[in-house]
C-alpha positions as a printed Julia matrix, in Angstrom:
128×3 Matrix{Float64}:
 19.17   -9.27  22.0
 18.63   -7.31  18.72
 20.64   -7.7   15.65
 20.78   -5.25  12.81
 22.14   -5.69   9.39
 22.29   -2.92   6.85
 22.58   -3.28   3.03
 22.15   -1.25  -0.06
 25.15    1.14   0.14
 27.36    1.73  -2.86
 28.94    4.2   -5.16
 26.76    6.58  -7.24
 27.16    9.71  -9.23
 25.67   13.02  -7.87
 21.97   13.06  -8.6
 21.52    9.35  -8.31
 19.55    7.24  -5.87
 20.16    4.51  -3.42
 17.86    2.5   -1.11
 19.34    1.29   2.16
 17.78   -1.4    4.19
 18.02   -2.29   7.84
 16.94   -5.84   8.63
 16.22   -6.5   12.31
 15.98   -9.81  14.22
 15.7   -10.51  17.9
 13.57   -9.34  20.69
 11.76   -6.15  19.37
  8.29   -5.94  20.82
  5.79   -3.13  20.23
  6.83    0.19  18.98
 10.54    1.15  18.68
 12.46    4.17  17.37
 14.63    3.32  14.46
 17.13    5.85  13.23
 19.48    6.09  10.4
 22.77    7.91  11.19
 25.74    8.73   9.04
 29.41    9.21   9.9
 32.49   10.31   7.98
 36.01    9.91   9.28
 36.81   12.3   12.13
 33.22   13.33  12.86
 30.47   12.15  15.07
 27.53   10.3   13.88
 24.93   12.47  12.44
 21.01   11.58  12.72
 19.66   11.64   9.19
 16.06   10.2    9.73
 13.98    8.47  12.44
 10.82    6.51  12.45
  8.56    5.47  15.26
  7.48    2.08  14.08
  3.97    1.01  14.22
  2.96    4.67  14.45
  4.93    5.88  11.38
  6.02    9.27  12.55
  9.24   10.49  11.09
 11.75   13.14  11.45
 14.69   14.19   9.15
 17.71   16.36   9.4
 17.22   19.56   7.45
 19.8    18.68   4.76
 18.02   15.57   3.54
 14.38   16.86   3.77
 12.68   16.38   0.4
 15.45   13.93  -0.79
 15.35   11.18   1.72
 12.47    8.9    2.94
 12.48    6.54   5.8
  9.77    3.8    5.85
  8.87    0.54   7.56
  8.01   -2.89   6.22
  6.62   -4.67   9.33
  6.09   -8.02   7.55
  9.74   -8.26   6.97
 11.15   -6.33  10.12
 12.87   -4.06   7.73
 13.45   -0.3    7.79
 14.31    1.54   4.45
 15.99    4.8    3.75
 15.22    5.88   0.1
 17.95    8.48  -0.89
 17.35   10.51  -3.97
 19.2    13.42  -5.54
 22.28   12.39  -3.65
 25.12   14.95  -3.37
 28.72   14.42  -2.54
 28.12   15.71   0.91
 26.06   12.63   1.6
 29.03   10.49   1.26
 29.49    8.64   4.75
 29.02    5.32   6.27
 25.39    4.92   7.18
 24.19    3.04  10.3
 20.72    2.06  11.46
 19.98    2.0   15.19
 17.14    0.76  17.2
 15.66    1.71  20.75
 13.04   -0.72  21.44
 10.03    0.74  23.43
 11.41    4.36  23.02
 10.08    7.42  21.43
 12.08    9.21  18.75
 12.29   12.3   20.89
 14.19   12.81  24.23
 13.69   15.96  26.18
 11.82   17.55  23.27
 14.67   16.91  20.8
 15.25   14.06  18.33
 16.88   10.95  19.9
 20.44   11.21  19.55
 22.94    8.52  18.83
 23.93    7.96  22.39
 20.29    7.21  23.22
 20.15    4.14  20.93
 20.87    0.71  22.35
 21.47   -1.31  19.24
 23.49   -0.68  16.09
 24.32   -2.29  12.84
 27.79   -2.4   11.27
 27.04    0.2    8.7
 27.05    0.33   5.02
 29.15    2.77   2.85
 27.58    5.31   0.62
 30.05    7.25  -1.73
 28.63   10.0   -4.1
 30.94   11.4   -6.7
């Protein structure tokens, strides 16, 4: 069983930065797809960034390209999301998700929320 814990959310002014962390524990062996998603009330979860651990390939939604960076710290089983130049539209609850042994694409498309097996509780990001 995999457990994920997000941290690092908070309130910042537009143009500011935050770094989210996703700590993982449990049975993750080999490569895994780890994704950061975000959700606002009344909307579905939007994929923000994904990384294939051990390989390091990444993908981003267009709205965050050049501003957000997803990275891994294998020694500490932690995935980070560095968020720079934050905008009010980035306000959401951010979740990390893991699909052990899975690629970050399904059917030629980025792995969507419904195709991740494990989720954290999320961390709120508010940009004003």
